[in-house]
C-alpha positions as a Markdown table, in Angstrom:
| # | Residue | x | y | z |
|---|---|---|---|---|
| 1 | Unk | 0.6 | -1.5 | 8.9 |
| 2 | Unk | 1.5 | 1.8 | 10.7 |
| 3 | Unk | -1.1 | 4.6 | 10.6 |
| 4 | Unk | 0.5 | 7.7 | 9.0 |
| 5 | Unk | -2.6 | 9.8 | 9.2 |
| 6 | Unk | -1.0 | 12.5 | 11.3 |
| 7 | Unk | 1.8 | 12.9 | 8.7 |
| 8 | Unk | -0.8 | 13.2 | 5.9 |
| 9 | Unk | -2.7 | 15.8 | 7.8 |
| 10 | Unk | 0.4 | 17.9 | 8.4 |
| 11 | Unk | 1.2 | 17.7 | 4.7 |
| 12 | Unk | -2.3 | 18.8 | 3.7 |
| 13 | Unk | -2.4 | 21.6 | 6.3 |
| 14 | Unk | 0.9 | 23.0 | 4.9 |
| 15 | Unk | -0.7 | 22.9 | 1.4 |
| 16 | Unk | -3.5 | 25.1 | 2.8 |
| 17 | Unk | -6.2 | 22.6 | 2.0 |
| 18 | Unk | -9.6 | 23.2 | 3.5 |
| 19 | Unk | -10.3 | 21.4 | 6.8 |
| 20 | Unk | -13.2 | 19.5 | 5.2 |
| 21 | Unk | -11.0 | 18.2 | 2.4 |
| 22 | Unk | -8.6 | 16.9 | 5.1 |
| 23 | Unk | -11.5 | 15.1 | 6.8 |
| 24 | Unk | -12.5 | 13.6 | 3.4 |
| 25 | Unk | -9.1 | 12.2 | 2.9 |
| 26 | Unk | -9.0 | 10.9 | 6.5 |
| 27 | Unk | -12.3 | 9.0 | 6.0 |
| 28 | Unk | -11.0 | 7.2 | 3.0 |
| 29 | Unk | -7.5 | 6.6 | 4.3 |
| 30 | Unk | -8.9 | 4.9 | 7.4 |
| 31 | Unk | -11.0 | 2.7 | 5.0 |
| 32 | Unk | -7.7 | 1.7 | 3.3 |
| 33 | Unk | -6.1 | 0.9 | 6.7 |
| 34 | Unk | -9.1 | -1.2 | 7.8 |
| 35 | Unk | -8.9 | -3.2 | 4.6 |
| 36 | Unk | -12.4 | -2.4 | 3.4 |
| 37 | Unk | -13.0 | -3.9 | 0.0 |
| 38 | Unk | -16.2 | -2.1 | -1.1 |
| 39 | Unk | -17.2 | -5.4 | -2.9 |
| 40 | Unk | -20.8 | -5.7 | -4.2 |
| 41 | Unk | -21.9 | -9.3 | -4.4 |
| 42 | Unk | -24.6 | -10.9 | -6.5 |
| 43 | Unk | -26.5 | -11.7 | -3.2 |
| 44 | Unk | -26.8 | -7.9 | -2.6 |
| 45 | Unk | -27.8 | -6.7 | -6.1 |
| 46 | Unk | -29.9 | -7.5 | -9.1 |
| 47 | Unk | -30.5 | -6.0 | -12.5 |
| 48 | Unk | -32.5 | -2.7 | -12.4 |
| 49 | Unk | -36.3 | -2.8 | -12.5 |
| 50 | Unk | -38.0 | -1.4 | -15.6 |
| 51 | Unk | -39.6 | 1.2 | -13.3 |
| 52 | Unk | -36.1 | 2.7 | -12.7 |
| 53 | Unk | -35.2 | 2.9 | -16.4 |
| 54 | Unk | -36.5 | 5.5 | -18.9 |
| 55 | Unk | -36.0 | 5.1 | -22.6 |
| 56 | Unk | -35.2 | 8.2 | -24.5 |
| 57 | Unk | -37.3 | 7.0 | -27.4 |
| 58 | Unk | -40.4 | 7.3 | -25.3 |
| 59 | Unk | -39.9 | 10.9 | -24.4 |
| 60 | Unk | -42.3 | 13.6 | -25.6 |
| 61 | Unk | -41.6 | 17.2 | -26.4 |
| 62 | Unk | -41.7 | 19.0 | -23.0 |
| 63 | Unk | -44.3 | 21.7 | -22.3 |
| 64 | Unk | -41.6 | 24.1 | -21.2 |
| 65 | Unk | -37.9 | 23.9 | -22.0 |
| 66 | Unk | -36.7 | 24.8 | -18.4 |
| 67 | Unk | -33.5 | 26.1 | -20.0 |
| 68 | Unk | -33.6 | 29.3 | -17.9 |
| 69 | Unk | -33.1 | 27.1 | -14.8 |
| 70 | Unk | -30.2 | 25.0 | -16.3 |
| 71 | Unk | -26.4 | 25.3 | -15.8 |
| 72 | Unk | -23.8 | 23.1 | -17.5 |
| 73 | Unk | -20.6 | 21.8 | -15.9 |
| 74 | Unk | -17.8 | 20.0 | -17.8 |
| 75 | Unk | -15.3 | 17.8 | -16.0 |
| 76 | Unk | -11.9 | 19.0 | -17.2 |
| 77 | Unk | -9.3 | 17.6 | -14.8 |
| 78 | Unk | -7.5 | 15.1 | -17.1 |
| 79 | Unk | -4.1 | 15.4 | -18.5 |
| 80 | Unk | -4.4 | 12.7 | -21.1 |
| 81 | Unk | -1.4 | 10.8 | -19.7 |
| 82 | Unk | -2.6 | 7.6 | -21.3 |
| 83 | Unk | -1.8 | 9.3 | -24.7 |
| 84 | Unk | 1.5 | 10.7 | -23.6 |
| 85 | Unk | 0.2 | 14.2 | -22.9 |
| 86 | Unk | 1.4 | 16.5 | -20.1 |
| 87 | Unk | -1.2 | 19.2 | -20.5 |
| 88 | Unk | -5.0 | 19.5 | -20.4 |
| 89 | Unk | -6.3 | 16.8 | -22.7 |
| 90 | Unk | -9.0 | 19.2 | -23.9 |
| 91 | Unk | -6.3 | 21.3 | -25.7 |
| 92 | Unk | -5.8 | 18.5 | -28.1 |
| 93 | Unk | -7.2 | 19.2 | -31.6 |
| 94 | Unk | -10.0 | 16.7 | -32.3 |
| 95 | Unk | -12.1 | 17.8 | -35.3 |
| 96 | Unk | -11.9 | 20.4 | -38.1 |
| 97 | Unk | -8.8 | 22.0 | -36.5 |
| 98 | Unk | -10.8 | 22.6 | -33.2 |
| 99 | Unk | -9.9 | 21.3 | -29.8 |
| 100 | Unk | -12.3 | 20.0 | -27.2 |
| 101 | Unk | -12.5 | 23.4 | -25.4 |
| 102 | Unk | -13.3 | 25.1 | -28.8 |
| 103 | Unk | -16.1 | 22.7 | -29.6 |
| 104 | Unk | -17.6 | 22.8 | -26.0 |
| 105 | Unk | -17.5 | 26.6 | -26.1 |
| 106 | Unk | -19.0 | 26.9 | -29.6 |
| 107 | Unk | -21.8 | 24.4 | -28.6 |
| 108 | Unk | -22.9 | 26.4 | -25.6 |
| 109 | Unk | -22.7 | 29.8 | -27.5 |
| 110 | Unk | -24.8 | 28.4 | -30.3 |
| 111 | Unk | -27.4 | 27.1 | -27.8 |
| 112 | Unk | -27.6 | 30.5 | -26.2 |
| 113 | Unk | -28.1 | 32.2 | -29.5 |
| 114 | Unk | -30.8 | 29.8 | -30.6 |
| 115 | Unk | -32.7 | 29.8 | -27.3 |
| 116 | Unk | -31.9 | 33.3 | -26.1 |
| 117 | Unk | -31.2 | 31.8 | -22.7 |
| 118 | Unk | -28.0 | 32.7 | -20.8 |
| 119 | Unk | -27.1 | 29.1 | -19.9 |
| 120 | Unk | -24.0 | 29.2 | -17.7 |
| 121 | Unk | -21.0 | 27.0 | -18.7 |
| 122 | Unk | -18.5 | 26.1 | -15.9 |
| 123 | Unk | -15.5 | 23.8 | -16.0 |
| 124 | Unk | -14.3 | 21.8 | -13.0 |
| 125 | Unk | -10.6 | 21.9 | -13.5 |
| 126 | Unk | -7.8 | 20.1 | -11.5 |
| 127 | Unk | -4.6 | 21.8 | -10.3 |
| 128 | Unk | -3.0 | 20.3 | -13.4 |
| 129 | Unk | -5.4 | 21.8 | -16.0 |
| 130 | Unk | -6.7 | 25.1 | -14.4 |
| 131 | Unk | -4.1 | 27.6 | -15.8 |
| 132 | Unk | -3.7 | 26.1 | -19.3 |
| 133 | Unk | -7.5 | 25.8 | -19.8 |
| 134 | Unk | -8.4 | 29.3 | -18.5 |
| 135 | Unk | -5.6 | 30.9 | -20.6 |
| 136 | Unk | -6.9 | 29.2 | -23.7 |
| 137 | Unk | -10.6 | 30.1 | -23.0 |
| 138 | Unk | -9.7 | 33.8 | -23.1 |
| 139 | Unk | -10.4 | 33.6 | -26.8 |
| 140 | Unk | -14.1 | 33.3 | -25.8 |
| 141 | Unk | -14.7 | 36.3 | -23.5 |
| 142 | Unk | -18.5 | 36.0 | -24.0 |
| 143 | Unk | -18.5 | 32.5 | -22.3 |
| 144 | Unk | -18.7 | 33.9 | -18.7 |
| 145 | Unk | -22.2 | 34.8 | -17.5 |
| 146 | Unk | -23.2 | 37.1 | -14.7 |
| 147 | Unk | -21.2 | 36.8 | -11.5 |
| 148 | Unk | -20.5 | 33.1 | -12.0 |
| 149 | Unk | -16.8 | 32.1 | -12.6 |
| 150 | Unk | -15.8 | 30.2 | -15.6 |
| 151 | Unk | -14.3 | 27.4 | -13.5 |
| 152 | Unk | -13.8 | 26.0 | -10.1 |
| 153 | Unk | -10.9 | 23.8 | -9.1 |
| 154 | Unk | -10.7 | 20.4 | -7.6 |
| 155 | Unk | -8.7 | 19.8 | -4.4 |
| 156 | Unk | -5.9 | 17.4 | -4.3 |
| 157 | Unk | -5.1 | 14.3 | -2.2 |
| 158 | Unk | -1.6 | 13.2 | -1.3 |
| 159 | Unk | -0.4 | 10.0 | -2.9 |
| 160 | Unk | 0.1 | 6.9 | -0.7 |
| 161 | Unk | 3.1 | 4.6 | -1.0 |
| 162 | Unk | 1.8 | 1.0 | -1.4 |
| 163 | Unk | 4.8 | -0.4 | 0.6 |
| 164 | Unk | 3.8 | 1.1 | 3.9 |
| 165 | Unk | 0.8 | 3.4 | 3.3 |
| 166 | Unk | 2.9 | 6.5 | 4.1 |
| 167 | Unk | 3.0 | 9.7 | 2.0 |
| 168 | Unk | 5.0 | 9.8 | -1.2 |
| 169 | Unk | 7.8 | 12.3 | -0.9 |
| 170 | Unk | 9.1 | 12.9 | -4.4 |
| 171 | Unk | 11.6 | 15.8 | -4.9 |
| 172 | Unk | 9.1 | 17.2 | -7.5 |
| 173 | Unk | 6.2 | 18.0 | -5.2 |
| 174 | Unk | 3.6 | 18.1 | -8.0 |
| 175 | Unk | 4.2 | 14.3 | -8.3 |
| 176 | Unk | 3.1 | 13.8 | -4.7 |
| 177 | Unk | -0.5 | 14.8 | -5.3 |
| 178 | Unk | -3.4 | 13.5 | -7.3 |
| 179 | Unk | -6.9 | 14.8 | -8.1 |
| 180 | Unk | -9.4 | 12.9 | -5.9 |
| 181 | Unk | -11.6 | 11.8 | -8.8 |
| 182 | Unk | -14.7 | 13.5 | -10.2 |
| 183 | Unk | -16.8 | 12.3 | -7.3 |
| 184 | Unk | -15.4 | 15.3 | -5.4 |
| 185 | Unk | -17.5 | 17.6 | -7.6 |
| 186 | Unk | -20.3 | 17.8 | -5.0 |
| 187 | Unk | -18.0 | 18.8 | -2.2 |
| 188 | Unk | -16.2 | 21.3 | -4.3 |
| 189 | Unk | -19.4 | 22.9 | -5.5 |
| 190 | Unk | -20.4 | 23.3 | -1.9 |
| 191 | Unk | -17.2 | 24.7 | -0.3 |
| 192 | Unk | -16.3 | 26.9 | -3.3 |
| 193 | Unk | -19.7 | 28.6 | -3.1 |
| 194 | Unk | -20.7 | 27.6 | -6.6 |
| 195 | Unk | -23.7 | 25.6 | -5.5 |
| 196 | Unk | -25.1 | 28.5 | -3.5 |
| 197 | Unk | -24.3 | 31.0 | -6.3 |
| 198 | Unk | -26.3 | 28.9 | -8.8 |
| 199 | Unk | -29.2 | 28.5 | -6.4 |
| 200 | Unk | -29.3 | 32.1 | -5.5 |
| 201 | Unk | -29.3 | 33.0 | -9.2 |
| 202 | Unk | -32.4 | 31.0 | -9.8 |
| 203 | Unk | -30.8 | 27.8 | -11.3 |
| 204 | Unk | -32.3 | 24.5 | -10.2 |
| 205 | Unk | -30.7 | 21.9 | -12.5 |
| 206 | Unk | -27.2 | 21.1 | -13.7 |
| 207 | Unk | -26.1 | 18.9 | -16.5 |
| 208 | Unk | -22.6 | 17.4 | -15.8 |
| 209 | Unk | -20.5 | 15.5 | -18.3 |
| 210 | Unk | -16.9 | 14.7 | -19.3 |
| 211 | Unk | -15.2 | 17.3 | -21.5 |
| 212 | Unk | -13.8 | 14.5 | -23.7 |
| 213 | Unk | -17.3 | 13.3 | -24.6 |
| 214 | Unk | -18.4 | 15.7 | -27.3 |
| 215 | Unk | -21.7 | 13.8 | -27.8 |
| 216 | Unk | -22.8 | 15.0 | -24.3 |
| 217 | Unk | -24.8 | 18.1 | -25.2 |
| 218 | Unk | -27.9 | 19.8 | -23.6 |
| 219 | Unk | -31.0 | 17.9 | -24.7 |
| 220 | Unk | -34.3 | 19.7 | -24.0 |
| 221 | Unk | -36.3 | 16.5 | -24.0 |
| 222 | Unk | -34.1 | 15.0 | -21.3 |
| 223 | Unk | -34.2 | 18.2 | -19.3 |
| 224 | Unk | -37.9 | 18.5 | -19.7 |
| 225 | Unk | -38.5 | 14.9 | -18.4 |
| 226 | Unk | -36.1 | 15.4 | -15.5 |
| 227 | Unk | -37.7 | 18.7 | -14.4 |
| 228 | Unk | -41.3 | 17.9 | -14.9 |
| 229 | Unk | -41.0 | 14.6 | -12.9 |
| 230 | Unk | -39.1 | 16.5 | -10.2 |
| 231 | Unk | -36.3 | 13.9 | -10.1 |
| 232 | Unk | -33.3 | 14.5 | -7.8 |
| 233 | Unk | -30.7 | 12.6 | -9.9 |
| 234 | Unk | -30.7 | 11.0 | -13.3 |
| 235 | Unk | -27.9 | 9.2 | -15.1 |
| 236 | Unk | -27.6 | 8.7 | -18.9 |
| 237 | Unk | -26.8 | 5.0 | -19.6 |
| 238 | Unk | -26.2 | 3.1 | -22.8 |
| 239 | Unk | -26.8 | -0.6 | -23.6 |
| 240 | Unk | -23.7 | -2.7 | -23.0 |
| 241 | Unk | -22.1 | -4.6 | -25.9 |
| 242 | Unk | -19.3 | -7.2 | -25.8 |
| 243 | Unk | -16.9 | -4.3 | -25.9 |
| 244 | Unk | -18.3 | -3.0 | -22.6 |
| 245 | Unk | -18.4 | -6.2 | -20.6 |
| 246 | Unk | -15.4 | -5.3 | -18.4 |
| 247 | Unk | -16.7 | -1.8 | -17.6 |
| 248 | Unk | -18.9 | -0.8 | -14.7 |
| 249 | Unk | -22.6 | -1.6 | -14.9 |
| 250 | Unk | -25.9 | -0.4 | -13.5 |
| 251 | Unk | -27.7 | -2.5 | -10.9 |
| 252 | Unk | -30.0 | -2.1 | -7.9 |
| 253 | Unk | -30.0 | -3.2 | -4.3 |
| 254 | Unk | -32.6 | -5.5 | -2.8 |
| 255 | Unk | -34.5 | -2.4 | -1.7 |
| 256 | Unk | -34.8 | -1.2 | -5.2 |
| 257 | Unk | -32.1 | 1.6 | -5.0 |
| 258 | Unk | -30.0 | 2.1 | -8.2 |
| 259 | Unk | -26.3 | 1.5 | -7.7 |
| 260 | Unk | -23.2 | 1.4 | -9.9 |
| 261 | Unk | -20.8 | -1.6 | -9.7 |
| 262 | Unk | -17.3 | -1.3 | -11.1 |
| 263 | Unk | -15.1 | -4.3 | -11.9 |
| 264 | Unk | -13.0 | -3.5 | -8.8 |
| 265 | Unk | -16.1 | -3.9 | -6.7 |
| 266 | Unk | -16.9 | -7.4 | -8.1 |
| 267 | Unk | -15.8 | -10.5 | -6.1 |
| 268 | Unk | -13.4 | -12.6 | -8.1 |
| 269 | Unk | -15.7 | -15.6 | -8.2 |
| 270 | Unk | -18.5 | -13.5 | -9.7 |
| 271 | Unk | -16.8 | -12.1 | -12.8 |
| 272 | Unk | -19.0 | -14.2 | -15.1 |
| 273 | Unk | -22.1 | -12.5 | -13.7 |
| 274 | Unk | -20.4 | -9.1 | -14.0 |
| 275 | Unk | -19.6 | -9.6 | -17.6 |
| 276 | Unk | -23.0 | -11.0 | -18.5 |
| 277 | Unk | -24.3 | -8.2 | -20.7 |
| 278 | Unk | -27.7 | -9.9 | -21.0 |
| 279 | Unk | -28.1 | -9.8 | -17.2 |
| 280 | Unk | -26.6 | -6.3 | -16.6 |
| 281 | Unk | -27.6 | -4.5 | -19.7 |
| 282 | Unk | -26.5 | -0.8 | -19.0 |
| 283 | Unk | -23.4 | 1.1 | -18.4 |
| 284 | Unk | -22.9 | 4.7 | -17.1 |
| 285 | Unk | -21.9 | 7.3 | -19.7 |
| 286 | Unk | -20.9 | 9.7 | -16.9 |
| 287 | Unk | -23.5 | 12.3 | -18.1 |
| 288 | Unk | -25.6 | 13.3 | -15.1 |
| 289 | Unk | -28.7 | 15.5 | -14.5 |
| 290 | Unk | -28.8 | 16.8 | -10.9 |
| 291 | Unk | -31.4 | 18.7 | -9.0 |
| 292 | Unk | -29.4 | 21.4 | -7.2 |
| 293 | Unk | -31.9 | 21.8 | -4.3 |
| 294 | Unk | -31.8 | 18.0 | -3.7 |
| 295 | Unk | -28.0 | 18.1 | -3.8 |
| 296 | Unk | -27.9 | 20.9 | -1.3 |
| 297 | Unk | -30.2 | 19.0 | 1.0 |
| 298 | Unk | -28.2 | 15.8 | 0.7 |
| 299 | Unk | -24.9 | 17.6 | 1.4 |
| 300 | Unk | -26.3 | 19.3 | 4.5 |
| 301 | Unk | -27.6 | 16.0 | 5.8 |
| 302 | Unk | -24.1 | 14.5 | 5.5 |
| 303 | Unk | -22.0 | 17.4 | 6.8 |
| 304 | Unk | -20.8 | 18.0 | 3.2 |
| 305 | Unk | -19.2 | 14.6 | 2.8 |
| 306 | Unk | -21.4 | 12.4 | 0.6 |
| 307 | Unk | -20.7 | 8.7 | 1.4 |
| 308 | Unk | -19.4 | 7.8 | -2.0 |
| 309 | Unk | -17.7 | 4.4 | -2.6 |
| 310 | Unk | -13.9 | 4.6 | -2.4 |
| 311 | Unk | -11.8 | 3.7 | -5.5 |
| 312 | Unk | -8.2 | 2.7 | -4.7 |
| 313 | Unk | -6.3 | 3.4 | -7.9 |
| 314 | Unk | -2.9 | 1.8 | -8.2 |
| 315 | Unk | -0.3 | 3.9 | -10.0 |
| 316 | Unk | 3.5 | 4.3 | -10.4 |
| 317 | Unk | 5.5 | 7.4 | -9.9 |
| 318 | Unk | 9.1 | 7.1 | -11.2 |
| 319 | Unk | 9.1 | 3.4 | -10.3 |
| 320 | Unk | 7.4 | 3.8 | -6.9 |
| 321 | Unk | 4.1 | 2.0 | -6.5 |
| 322 | Unk | 1.5 | 4.3 | -5.1 |
| 323 | Unk | -2.3 | 4.5 | -4.5 |
| 324 | Unk | -4.6 | 7.3 | -5.6 |
| 325 | Unk | -7.7 | 7.6 | -3.4 |
| 326 | Unk | -10.6 | 8.6 | -5.7 |
| 327 | Unk | -14.4 | 8.6 | -5.9 |
| 328 | Unk | -16.7 | 8.7 | -9.0 |
| 329 | Unk | -19.6 | 11.1 | -9.3 |
| 330 | Unk | -21.9 | 8.5 | -10.7 |
| 331 | Unk | -21.8 | 6.6 | -7.4 |
| 332 | Unk | -24.1 | 9.3 | -6.0 |
| 333 | Unk | -27.0 | 7.6 | -7.8 |
| 334 | Unk | -27.3 | 5.3 | -4.8 |
| 335 | Unk | -27.8 | 8.2 | -2.4 |
| 336 | Unk | -31.0 | 9.7 | -3.8 |
| 337 | Unk | -34.3 | 8.0 | -3.4 |
| 338 | Unk | -36.2 | 8.1 | -6.7 |
| 339 | Unk | -33.0 | 8.4 | -8.8 |
| 340 | Unk | -33.5 | 7.2 | -12.3 |
| 341 | Unk | -31.4 | 6.1 | -15.3 |
| 342 | Unk | -32.2 | 7.1 | -18.9 |
| 343 | Unk | -31.2 | 4.9 | -21.8 |
| 344 | Unk | -29.8 | 7.1 | -24.6 |
| 345 | Unk | -28.3 | 6.3 | -28.0 |
| 346 | Unk | -24.6 | 5.8 | -28.5 |
| 347 | Unk | -24.5 | 9.2 | -30.3 |
| 348 | Unk | -24.5 | 10.8 | -26.9 |
| 349 | Unk | -21.4 | 8.8 | -25.9 |
| 350 | Unk | -18.3 | 9.5 | -27.9 |
| 351 | Unk | -15.5 | 9.7 | -25.4 |
| 352 | Unk | -11.8 | 10.0 | -26.3 |
| 353 | Unk | -9.8 | 8.0 | -23.8 |
| 354 | Unk | -7.1 | 6.6 | -26.1 |
| 355 | Unk | -5.6 | 7.1 | -29.5 |
| 356 | Unk | -7.9 | 4.4 | -30.8 |
| 357 | Unk | -10.9 | 6.7 | -30.0 |
| 358 | Unk | -9.2 | 9.8 | -31.3 |
| 359 | Unk | -8.5 | 8.2 | -34.7 |
| 360 | Unk | -12.2 | 7.4 | -35.1 |
| 361 | Unk | -13.3 | 10.9 | -34.2 |
| 362 | Unk | -10.6 | 12.4 | -36.6 |
| 363 | Unk | -12.0 | 10.2 | -39.4 |
| 364 | Unk | -14.9 | 10.8 | -41.7 |
| 365 | Unk | -17.1 | 8.5 | -39.6 |
| 366 | Unk | -17.9 | 11.6 | -37.5 |
| 367 | Unk | -18.8 | 15.1 | -38.6 |
| 368 | Unk | -19.4 | 18.4 | -36.8 |
| 369 | Unk | -22.9 | 19.9 | -37.4 |
| 370 | Unk | -23.7 | 23.6 | -37.6 |
| 371 | Unk | -24.6 | 23.5 | -33.9 |
| 372 | Unk | -21.2 | 22.0 | -33.3 |
| 373 | Unk | -22.6 | 18.7 | -32.2 |
| 374 | Unk | -20.3 | 15.7 | -33.0 |
| 375 | Unk | -22.5 | 13.1 | -34.8 |
| 376 | Unk | -22.0 | 10.0 | -36.9 |
| 377 | Unk | -22.2 | 10.5 | -40.7 |
| 378 | Unk | -25.7 | 9.8 | -42.1 |
| 379 | Unk | -25.0 | 6.2 | -43.3 |
| 380 | Unk | -22.8 | 5.2 | -40.3 |
| 381 | Unk | -24.9 | 3.2 | -37.9 |
| 382 | Unk | -22.3 | 2.9 | -35.2 |
| 383 | Unk | -18.6 | 4.0 | -34.7 |
| 384 | Unk | -16.1 | 1.6 | -36.2 |
| 385 | Unk | -14.2 | -0.5 | -33.6 |
| 386 | Unk | -10.5 | 0.4 | -33.9 |
| 387 | Unk | -7.6 | -1.5 | -32.3 |
| 388 | Unk | -4.1 | 0.0 | -32.6 |
| 389 | Unk | -0.9 | -1.7 | -31.5 |
| 390 | Unk | 0.2 | 0.3 | -28.5 |
| 391 | Unk | 3.9 | -0.3 | -29.3 |
| 392 | Unk | 3.5 | 2.1 | -32.3 |
| 393 | Unk | 0.3 | 4.1 | -31.7 |
| 394 | Unk | 0.0 | 4.7 | -27.9 |
| 395 | Unk | 0.9 | 8.4 | -27.8 |
| 396 | Unk | -0.3 | 11.4 | -29.7 |
| 397 | Unk | 3.1 | 11.9 | -31.2 |
| 398 | Unk | 3.1 | 8.3 | -32.5 |
| 399 | Unk | -0.4 | 8.6 | -33.9 |
| 400 | Unk | 0.4 | 11.9 | -35.7 |
| 401 | Unk | 3.6 | 10.5 | -37.2 |
| 402 | Unk | 1.9 | 7.4 | -38.6 |
| 403 | Unk | -1.0 | 9.3 | -40.1 |
| 404 | Unk | 0.8 | 12.5 | -41.1 |
| 405 | Unk | -0.1 | 12.0 | -44.8 |
| 406 | Unk | -3.8 | 11.9 | -43.9 |
| 407 | Unk | -6.5 | 10.2 | -41.9 |
| 408 | Unk | -8.0 | 7.0 | -43.5 |
| 409 | Unk | -11.7 | 7.0 | -44.5 |
| 410 | Unk | -13.5 | 4.9 | -41.9 |
| 411 | Unk | -17.2 | 5.6 | -42.7 |
| 412 | Unk | -17.6 | 2.2 | -44.4 |
| 413 | Unk | -15.5 | 0.4 | -41.9 |
| 414 | Unk | -16.9 | -1.8 | -39.1 |
| 415 | Unk | -13.6 | -2.9 | -37.5 |
| 416 | Unk | -10.0 | -1.9 | -38.0 |
| 417 | Unk | -7.1 | -3.8 | -36.3 |
| 418 | Unk | -3.5 | -2.7 | -36.9 |
| 419 | Unk | -1.0 | -5.1 | -35.4 |
| 420 | Unk | 2.3 | -3.7 | -36.7 |
| 421 | Unk | 4.3 | -0.5 | -37.4 |
| 422 | Unk | 2.3 | 0.8 | -40.4 |
| 423 | Unk | 2.3 | 4.2 | -42.0 |
| 424 | Unk | -0.6 | 5.6 | -44.1 |
| 425 | Unk | -0.8 | 7.6 | -47.3 |
| 426 | Unk | -3.2 | 10.4 | -48.4 |
| 427 | Unk | -6.2 | 8.6 | -49.8 |
| 428 | Unk | -6.5 | 5.4 | -47.8 |
| 429 | Unk | -10.0 | 3.9 | -47.4 |
| 430 | Unk | -11.1 | 1.0 | -45.2 |
| 431 | Unk | -14.3 | -0.9 | -45.6 |
| 432 | Unk | -15.8 | -3.8 | -43.7 |
| 433 | Unk | -13.5 | -5.6 | -41.2 |
| 434 | Unk | -9.8 | -5.1 | -41.8 |
| 435 | Unk | -6.8 | -6.6 | -40.1 |
| 436 | Unk | -3.3 | -5.3 | -41.0 |
| 437 | Unk | -0.4 | -7.4 | -39.7 |
| 438 | Unk | 2.4 | -6.5 | -42.1 |
| 439 | Unk | 4.8 | -3.6 | -41.5 |
| 440 | Unk | 5.2 | -0.8 | -44.0 |
| 441 | Unk | 3.2 | 1.8 | -45.9 |
| 442 | Unk | -0.4 | 1.6 | -47.0 |
| 443 | Unk | -1.7 | 3.7 | -49.8 |
| 444 | Unk | -4.7 | 1.9 | -51.2 |
| 445 | Unk | -8.3 | 0.9 | -50.4 |
| 446 | Unk | -8.6 | -2.1 | -48.1 |
| 447 | Unk | -11.9 | -4.1 | -48.0 |
| 448 | Unk | -13.1 | -7.3 | -46.4 |
C-alpha cells in the first residue's frame, strides 16, 4: 500500500491546522500503514482488582466541597447522524420542551446559585457543532465566567479512502474531514490555552462528560473523594448487564494498571471472554474526573501527544468506503499511575444515542427535578428497555410522526419491542413486557 502521508500533510497545512495536530495524524496514519491492530488479549489483561474500584455507596460526605476548584466540560461534537440529524444533536428537544443545551445550562446555573460558586462550564465543540451551539447559547448570557471562553473547538482529521489509504477528495470539502474523537480533548485543551487558563485561574479539577448524558451532573461526594485522595484520573463506571456485553469493558494489565478494552481490540477467538459480564463487570460511562496539574505534567512528558489507543472507524461517504482515525478520552486511564474507577448507579448514565433512548427519556419513566437533574420516577427501578424497528423509527422525523398524538406511558413498562409500522394515540400505556408485531394504530393500554 502506497504511503500518502505527504499528500495528507499538504491538505492539513492548507487547512491551517496546527503543526502538532498534523503530527498527531501522522502518528496514527503510520500505525494504519503498519497494520497495527491494537488488540488486547486475555493473556495481557485480567479483571480489575478491588483496590482499583471505589463504590459510590461507600462514600462519605466530604469535609470540603472543593467546588471552587472545579470546572465542567461537556463534549458537544456530535451531529446525531444515527438519528438522521444534520445539526448539533444537543439542539434536539429532549424533556419538557427543553433541549440538551437548555438542560445543561440550567443545571450549572442552578448549582452556582445553590453553592454560590462560579463553576465554569465549557463545551468542546467540533467544526460541525460550534456555530449552531454558540448561537443557541446566547439565550444564557450569564453562562460565561471570567475570562474563560464558553467553548473550544476540536481539530479535524482528513478522511482516508479504504481502497488505497489516500485522502478522500469529495467536491463538498466538509465531507472530507472528521472530528478525531473525544480523545483529542487533552491536546486541544493544551494548544488552545484552556488548560493553562484554568490552572492560572486556580482551578485544579475538571469533570468531563457527554452532552447527551443528562444524568452526568456534578456530585460533591465524588468530587470530594477525588480531591481528598489526590487522584490524577478517575472514571465513572456502571455494572454491565446482558444489554452491555458487546460494549467496551474495564480491565487491568498484569502490572495492575487500569485499561479499557473495546470490542475492536478483542481478538476474534476471545469474544466469549469479552462478553462475559461476570468476569468483566464494569463499563465506562465516559464521565471522567481529571486532575489538571497531573494532566499538564503528563502532556509535557509526552510532547503534548498522549499515547492513546487508535480507533479505526469504518464509514461511508456517498458510497465511498473511508476510515475515520479517532481516539477515546477514557483510554487515558491507562496513562496515569493510581488512576481509579468509581462504580455509580445507572441514574448517572442516561445517554441518548438512538431514537430508542430518546423515546424512553421523552416518556414518564423520567422526570426533570427542580435542579434540572434528569432522574427516574420514584417507583421506576431501572429504565425500560425499548427496541424499535429501524425501518420505521430510525430517524427523528419518523419517531415524531409515529408518536405525534402523544408519548406512551412507560413508567410501568420493563420492556417494549415494536416490530412493525405502528402509530400511537394520545393515552397509550404499556406495562410489563410488551411486544407489538401487528401494523396499525394503538390507542389502548397494553400489559403483559
